[in-house]
C-alpha positions as CSV (number, residue, x, y, z in Angstrom):
1,X,6.6,71.7,-27.3
2,X,7.1,74.8,-29.5
3,X,5.8,78.0,-28.5
4,X,1.9,78.5,-29.1
5,X,1.4,81.4,-31.2
6,X,-0.4,84.1,-30.1
7,X,-3.5,83.2,-32.8
8,X,-4.2,80.0,-31.5
9,X,-4.7,81.0,-27.6
10,X,-7.9,81.8,-25.8
11,X,-8.9,85.4,-25.8
12,X,-10.1,86.8,-22.6
13,X,-13.4,87.3,-24.2
14,X,-13.8,83.6,-25.2
15,X,-17.6,82.7,-25.1
16,X,-16.3,78.8,-23.2
17,X,-18.9,77.8,-21.2
18,X,-18.3,78.4,-17.4
19,X,-18.2,74.8,-17.3
20,X,-15.1,74.5,-19.4
21,X,-13.4,77.2,-17.3
22,X,-13.7,75.1,-14.2
23,X,-12.5,72.2,-15.9
24,X,-9.5,74.0,-17.5
25,X,-8.5,74.5,-13.9
26,X,-9.4,70.7,-12.8
27,X,-7.7,67.1,-12.9
28,X,-9.5,65.7,-15.0
29,X,-11.2,66.3,-18.7
30,X,-14.6,64.4,-19.5
31,X,-14.9,62.9,-22.5
32,X,-17.8,62.3,-24.6
33,X,-17.7,59.5,-27.3
34,X,-19.4,60.2,-30.8
35,X,-19.9,56.8,-32.7
36,X,-19.0,53.6,-31.1
37,X,-17.1,52.1,-33.8
38,X,-14.0,49.9,-33.7
39,X,-11.6,53.1,-33.7
40,X,-14.0,54.8,-30.6
41,X,-12.7,51.2,-29.1
42,X,-9.7,51.6,-29.3
43,X,-9.2,55.2,-28.4
44,X,-11.2,54.4,-25.2
45,X,-9.0,51.6,-24.0
46,X,-6.2,53.6,-25.1
47,X,-7.4,56.9,-22.6
48,X,-6.7,54.3,-19.9
49,X,-2.9,55.4,-20.4
50,X,-3.9,59.1,-20.2
51,X,-3.5,60.9,-16.9
52,X,-6.8,62.9,-16.2
53,X,-9.3,61.6,-18.7
54,X,-12.1,60.3,-18.0
55,X,-15.2,59.0,-20.6
56,X,-18.3,60.2,-19.4
57,X,-20.8,59.9,-21.9
58,X,-21.0,58.0,-25.6
59,X,-23.8,58.5,-27.9
60,X,-25.1,56.8,-31.3
61,X,-27.7,56.6,-33.6
62,X,-28.5,53.3,-32.4
63,X,-29.5,53.0,-28.9
64,X,-28.6,49.5,-28.4
65,X,-25.0,50.4,-29.9
66,X,-24.4,52.8,-27.2
67,X,-25.9,51.2,-24.5
68,X,-23.3,48.0,-25.5
69,X,-20.3,50.3,-25.8
70,X,-20.9,51.9,-22.2
71,X,-21.7,48.8,-20.7
72,X,-18.4,47.5,-22.1
73,X,-16.3,50.3,-20.8
74,X,-18.0,51.7,-17.9
75,X,-19.2,54.8,-19.0
76,X,-22.6,56.3,-17.0
77,X,-24.1,58.6,-19.8
78,X,-25.6,57.1,-22.5
79,X,-27.3,58.7,-25.4
80,X,-29.7,57.5,-28.2
81,X,-28.4,60.6,-30.5
82,X,-25.3,62.6,-31.2
83,X,-27.5,65.9,-30.4
84,X,-28.1,65.1,-27.1
85,X,-24.4,63.6,-26.8
86,X,-23.2,67.3,-28.0
87,X,-25.6,68.9,-25.3
88,X,-24.5,66.7,-22.5
89,X,-23.9,69.6,-19.7
90,X,-21.1,66.6,-18.3
91,X,-18.9,66.5,-21.3
92,X,-15.8,69.0,-21.7
93,X,-14.2,67.7,-25.0
94,X,-16.1,65.0,-27.8
95,X,-13.9,62.8,-29.6
96,X,-16.0,62.5,-33.0
97,X,-15.5,58.8,-34.6
98,X,-18.5,58.9,-37.1
99,X,-18.0,58.1,-40.5
100,X,-16.0,60.6,-42.4
101,X,-19.1,61.8,-44.6
102,X,-20.6,62.7,-41.1
103,X,-17.9,64.9,-39.6
104,X,-18.9,68.3,-40.9
105,X,-22.5,67.7,-39.4
106,X,-21.4,66.1,-36.6
107,X,-18.3,68.7,-35.4
108,X,-20.8,71.6,-36.5
109,X,-23.2,70.3,-33.8
110,X,-20.6,69.9,-31.4
111,X,-19.1,73.1,-31.9
112,X,-23.0,74.5,-31.6
113,X,-23.0,73.3,-27.9
114,X,-20.1,75.1,-26.9
115,X,-17.9,71.9,-27.0
116,X,-14.1,71.6,-27.6
117,X,-14.0,68.6,-30.5
118,X,-11.4,66.1,-31.6
119,X,-12.2,64.7,-35.0
120,X,-11.0,61.8,-36.3
121,X,-9.2,61.4,-39.8
122,X,-9.7,62.4,-42.6
123,X,-11.0,65.6,-41.0
124,X,-13.6,66.0,-43.2
125,X,-14.7,64.7,-47.2
126,X,-13.4,67.6,-48.6
127,X,-11.5,71.1,-48.6
128,X,-14.8,73.0,-48.7
129,X,-16.3,71.0,-45.7
130,X,-12.9,71.6,-43.8
131,X,-12.9,75.7,-44.4
132,X,-16.3,75.6,-42.7
133,X,-16.2,74.0,-39.6
134,X,-12.5,75.1,-39.0
135,X,-14.4,78.7,-39.5
136,X,-17.2,77.7,-37.2
137,X,-14.4,76.9,-34.1
138,X,-12.9,80.1,-34.8
139,X,-15.8,82.1,-34.5
140,X,-17.0,80.0,-31.6
141,X,-13.3,80.7,-30.3
142,X,-13.5,76.8,-29.4
143,X,-10.9,74.1,-29.2
144,X,-10.8,71.9,-32.6
145,X,-8.0,69.8,-33.5
146,X,-8.0,66.5,-36.5
147,X,-6.9,63.0,-34.4
148,X,-3.8,62.6,-36.8
149,X,-2.8,60.2,-33.7
150,X,0.7,59.2,-35.5
151,X,1.8,62.3,-35.2
152,X,2.0,62.3,-31.2
153,X,3.9,59.0,-31.0
154,X,7.1,59.2,-29.5
155,X,8.8,57.5,-32.8
156,X,7.2,59.7,-35.0
157,X,8.1,62.6,-32.4
158,X,11.9,61.2,-32.9
159,X,11.9,61.1,-36.6
160,X,10.4,65.1,-36.9
161,X,13.5,65.6,-34.3
162,X,16.3,63.6,-35.9
163,X,15.2,66.0,-39.1
164,X,14.8,69.4,-37.0
165,X,18.6,69.1,-36.0
166,X,19.4,67.9,-39.4
167,X,20.7,64.3,-38.6
168,X,19.9,63.5,-42.3
169,X,20.8,67.1,-44.3
170,X,18.3,68.5,-46.4
171,X,15.4,66.1,-46.7
172,X,15.4,65.2,-50.6
173,X,12.8,62.0,-51.0
174,X,9.9,60.6,-48.9
175,X,8.6,57.0,-49.8
176,X,5.3,56.3,-48.1
177,X,3.0,53.5,-48.5
178,X,0.4,52.0,-46.2
179,X,-2.1,49.1,-47.3
180,X,-4.0,46.2,-46.6
181,X,-6.0,43.7,-49.1
182,X,-9.6,43.9,-48.0
183,X,-11.3,41.0,-48.5
184,X,-14.1,41.5,-51.3
185,X,-17.2,43.0,-50.0
186,X,-19.0,45.9,-51.6
187,X,-20.9,47.1,-48.8
188,X,-17.7,47.3,-46.7
189,X,-17.6,50.9,-45.4
190,X,-14.1,51.1,-47.1
191,X,-15.5,50.1,-50.5
192,X,-18.9,52.0,-50.0
193,X,-18.6,55.5,-51.7
194,X,-21.6,56.4,-50.0
195,X,-19.9,56.0,-47.0
196,X,-16.8,58.0,-48.1
197,X,-14.8,54.6,-49.0
198,X,-11.5,54.6,-50.8
199,X,-7.7,54.3,-50.4
200,X,-7.2,58.2,-50.1
201,X,-9.7,58.8,-47.3
202,X,-8.6,56.4,-45.7
203,X,-5.2,55.1,-45.9
204,X,-3.9,57.7,-47.6
205,X,-4.5,60.4,-45.4
206,X,-1.8,59.1,-43.0
207,X,1.2,59.4,-45.8
208,X,-0.1,62.6,-47.3
209,X,-0.1,64.1,-43.8
210,X,3.1,62.4,-42.6
211,X,4.7,64.1,-46.2
212,X,3.3,67.4,-44.8
213,X,4.5,66.8,-41.7
214,X,8.7,65.8,-43.6
215,X,8.4,68.6,-45.7
216,X,6.6,71.5,-44.2
217,X,4.4,72.2,-46.7
218,X,2.0,71.2,-49.5
219,X,3.6,69.9,-52.9
220,X,3.8,72.6,-55.8
221,X,2.9,69.5,-58.4
222,X,1.2,66.2,-58.0
223,X,0.7,63.4,-60.6
224,X,-1.3,60.5,-59.5
225,X,-2.8,57.8,-61.0
226,X,-5.5,55.3,-59.3
227,X,-7.2,51.6,-60.1
228,X,-11.3,52.4,-59.5
229,X,-12.9,49.6,-58.7
230,X,-16.4,48.4,-59.1
231,X,-17.9,50.1,-56.4
232,X,-16.8,53.5,-57.8
233,X,-14.1,53.7,-55.1
234,X,-10.1,53.9,-55.2
235,X,-9.0,50.6,-54.1
236,X,-5.3,52.0,-54.9
237,X,-3.5,54.8,-55.9
238,X,-0.1,56.3,-56.7
239,X,1.0,59.8,-56.0
240,X,4.0,61.8,-56.9
241,X,4.3,65.2,-55.2
242,X,7.3,68.0,-56.3
243,X,7.9,70.4,-53.8
244,X,10.6,72.2,-56.2
245,X,14.1,72.3,-55.5
246,X,14.9,69.0,-56.0
247,X,12.6,67.5,-53.1
248,X,9.7,64.4,-54.2
249,X,7.2,62.1,-52.3
250,X,6.4,59.0,-53.6
251,X,3.0,57.8,-52.1
252,X,1.3,54.5,-52.7
253,X,-2.0,53.4,-50.8
254,X,-4.5,50.3,-50.9
255,X,-7.7,48.9,-49.2
256,X,-7.0,45.9,-51.7
257,X,-3.3,45.5,-52.1
258,X,-1.3,44.1,-49.1
259,X,1.5,46.8,-48.8
260,X,4.6,47.2,-46.8
261,X,3.2,49.8,-45.0
262,X,6.6,51.8,-44.4
263,X,8.2,55.3,-45.0
264,X,11.9,56.1,-45.9
265,X,12.9,60.0,-45.5
266,X,16.2,60.5,-47.6
267,X,18.3,63.5,-47.2
268,X,21.5,64.6,-48.1
269,X,23.6,63.2,-45.1
270,X,21.6,59.8,-44.6
271,X,18.4,58.3,-44.2
272,X,15.5,57.5,-41.5
273,X,13.5,54.4,-42.1
274,X,10.2,54.1,-40.5
275,X,8.6,50.5,-40.4
276,X,4.3,51.1,-39.8
277,X,5.1,54.4,-40.0
278,X,1.4,55.3,-39.2
279,X,1.5,53.7,-36.0
280,X,5.2,54.1,-35.2
281,X,7.1,52.2,-32.7
282,X,11.1,52.3,-34.3
283,X,12.4,54.0,-36.3
284,X,16.5,53.9,-37.7
285,X,18.7,56.5,-38.6
286,X,21.5,55.4,-40.9
287,X,24.2,58.3,-41.9
288,X,26.5,58.5,-44.7
289,X,29.1,57.7,-42.8
290,X,27.5,54.4,-41.6
291,X,26.8,55.1,-37.8
292,X,23.4,54.1,-36.6
293,X,20.6,55.0,-33.8
294,X,17.7,53.5,-33.4
295,X,14.6,54.4,-31.3
296,X,12.1,51.9,-30.3
297,X,8.8,53.3,-28.4
298,X,7.9,50.6,-25.5
299,X,4.8,52.6,-23.8
300,X,1.5,50.6,-23.2
301,X,-1.5,50.9,-25.4
302,X,-1.6,51.5,-29.3
303,X,-0.7,54.8,-29.0
304,X,-3.9,57.4,-29.2
305,X,-3.6,58.5,-25.7
306,X,-0.8,60.7,-26.7
307,X,-3.1,62.8,-29.4
308,X,-5.8,62.7,-26.6
309,X,-3.1,64.2,-23.8
310,X,-2.3,66.7,-26.3
311,X,-6.3,67.7,-26.8
312,X,-6.6,67.9,-23.5
313,X,-3.7,70.0,-22.6
314,X,-4.8,72.8,-25.2
315,X,-8.0,72.6,-23.3
316,X,-6.9,72.9,-20.0
317,X,-4.2,75.8,-21.0
318,X,-7.2,77.5,-23.4
319,X,-5.1,77.0,-26.3
320,X,-7.4,76.6,-29.5
321,X,-5.3,74.9,-31.8
322,X,-2.8,72.1,-31.4
323,X,0.8,73.7,-32.9
324,X,1.4,70.0,-33.8
325,X,-1.7,69.9,-36.2
326,X,-2.8,73.4,-36.8
327,X,-5.8,73.6,-38.5
328,X,-4.3,75.8,-41.4
329,X,-2.2,72.7,-42.2
330,X,-5.2,70.4,-41.6
331,X,-7.0,72.0,-44.2
332,X,-3.9,72.6,-46.4
333,X,-3.7,68.5,-46.4
334,X,-8.0,68.6,-47.5
335,X,-6.9,70.5,-50.6
336,X,-3.8,68.1,-51.3
337,X,-6.4,65.4,-51.0
338,X,-8.6,66.9,-53.5
339,X,-6.4,67.6,-55.9
340,X,-5.1,63.9,-55.7
341,X,-8.3,62.7,-56.7
342,X,-9.6,65.4,-59.3
343,X,-7.3,63.9,-62.0
344,X,-9.6,60.3,-61.6
345,X,-13.0,61.9,-61.3
346,X,-13.8,60.6,-58.1
347,X,-16.3,63.0,-56.5
348,X,-18.7,62.2,-53.7
349,X,-21.9,63.7,-52.5
350,X,-20.5,66.1,-50.1
351,X,-18.3,67.2,-53.5
352,X,-21.3,68.2,-55.5
353,X,-23.5,70.2,-52.7
354,X,-20.4,72.4,-51.2
355,X,-17.7,72.5,-53.7
356,X,-16.9,75.6,-54.6
């Protein structure tokens, strides 16, 4: 883990509540789950593999859903609304797993109650919302992190280590795709514009974030094209990122096309292949001289426990931002996502309200 910049460390005058200071010295971190859906179910299952994690509370706008989720996972505190979960004094950090049009409101509510927050991807609907909640977290000196769980996977960390140590030389090209063929249902969340549907804000954030990680910056120029379906959202798209200095990325995403869902990183001295890079278990390095090196992750669970462990480490140590997924990069990625969809004319309700 790299050294933590002073700007993301907790200052001595931090307004964190005394309860959170006490948690920093204890073994267990008490989680609150906001939004008991599919992704939250997987997150809670993976928390079983994270040392020092306790799922203390769950909140939903439906009391019945919250009760059912609590019963399924043995969660003691049940809340029939998000506000009471955010205010729960027995919760140290909230995992926000609601649909992304609700992220801004939900995160602000948690920060307003002095809670640390791990917010699912995409962080927000657009960069304007991201700026707002990042500013709120920094003003209150509270921990906030985007739940880009793939970045913390052992296989992904190995790929980054290969790149950083120069195993393939200067990275020149990234090819990444992620997609599946969703059965046609205009009411499905992934196709519903009111719920932030579309490939870019669901599958697309993975390779865009991966490209940011590989190149360490955002592209200088972006070209893209998309298929906008009957519900008005992008069912699939392709984007070309130009970073200058002959460095490029080709990205394709879909929710209505079955793609390979893999990444290929090509450098001057070799290449790295990552099958299923968004949930990477394996990676293969091939040098120009023909020598190969492989990595395989045999750990338990799907892998979401790794991001949870990083969030808990930061809370315990009083670190306000993870150096692996810093907020400035999260914001920059949201700006890139905005730029990718701008030429399509794809706008969401949040764009009209908060776009600057």
